[in-house]
C-alpha positions as CSV (number, residue, x, y, z in Angstrom):
1,M,103.5,101.9,132.9
2,R,101.0,103.7,135.0
3,I,97.1,102.9,135.3
4,D,94.4,104.6,136.3
5,K,92.6,103.1,139.3
6,K,89.3,103.3,137.7
7,Q,90.3,101.7,134.8
8,T,88.5,98.0,133.8
9,I,89.1,95.4,131.5
10,C,85.5,94.0,130.4
11,N,84.1,95.7,133.6
12,I,86.7,94.2,136.0
13,P,89.0,96.7,137.7
14,V,92.5,96.9,135.9
15,L,94.1,96.5,139.7
16,K,92.4,93.2,140.2
17,I,93.9,92.0,136.9
18,R,97.2,93.3,138.1
19,D,97.3,91.8,141.6
20,F,96.2,88.4,139.8
21,L,99.4,89.0,137.6
22,K,101.8,89.4,140.4
23,R,100.5,86.1,142.0
24,C,101.8,84.0,139.3
25,H,105.0,86.1,138.8
26,R,107.5,83.0,139.4
27,S,105.9,80.8,136.7
28,S,104.4,83.7,134.4
29,D,101.6,81.0,133.8
30,F,98.1,80.2,134.9
31,Y,95.2,78.1,134.2
32,A,91.9,80.0,133.2
33,N,89.9,78.6,136.0
34,N,92.2,80.0,138.7
35,F,92.0,83.2,136.8
36,F,88.2,83.1,137.2
37,K,88.1,82.5,140.9
38,Y,90.4,85.3,141.5
39,I,88.4,87.7,139.4
40,Q,85.3,86.0,140.9
41,V,83.6,85.7,137.3
42,D,81.7,82.8,136.0
43,E,83.5,80.8,133.0
44,T,81.5,82.9,130.4
45,E,82.3,86.2,131.6
46,G,86.1,84.9,132.3
47,E,86.5,83.7,128.7
48,K,85.6,87.4,127.5
49,V,88.1,88.9,130.0
50,V,90.9,86.5,129.0
51,K,90.0,87.2,125.0
52,E,90.5,91.0,125.7
53,L,93.7,90.2,127.8
54,I,95.0,88.4,124.7
55,K,94.0,90.9,122.4
56,Q,95.4,93.7,124.4
57,G,98.6,91.6,124.5
58,Y,99.0,91.1,128.3
59,I,98.9,87.5,127.5
60,I,99.2,84.6,125.2
61,Q,97.6,81.0,125.0
62,V,99.9,78.1,125.0
63,N,97.9,75.0,124.9
64,N,95.7,74.9,127.9
65,L,97.8,77.5,129.8
66,Y,98.1,81.2,129.5
67,K,101.3,83.1,129.6
68,V,102.0,86.7,130.7
69,T,103.7,88.6,128.0
70,E,106.4,91.4,128.3
71,K,103.1,93.9,128.4
72,G,101.6,91.8,131.1
73,Q,104.8,92.2,133.0
74,S,104.6,95.6,132.8
75,L,101.1,95.5,134.1
76,R,102.2,93.5,136.9
77,V,104.5,96.1,138.1
78,A,102.6,99.1,137.1
79,R,101.9,102.1,139.3
80,C,98.1,103.4,139.9
81,T,97.2,106.9,139.2
82,S,94.1,109.1,139.9
83,L,93.5,110.7,136.5
């Protein structure tokens, strides 16, 4: 997978999201609050980002945790390009 360094998801740079997903590579799951802190957004804005990541298939919700999907794992190791 290749990503454009200017790409965003809900106005959050995709590189920042990729870097967060890299941080949870061992367990592949995380709490929303940790994600919100990392991308530096409040809960309301963070929930929008999470919903979009679910919609695009990068994560799924399991109880009160979020798990990285296979597509999310691809984003985790994606290379950056300048388009």
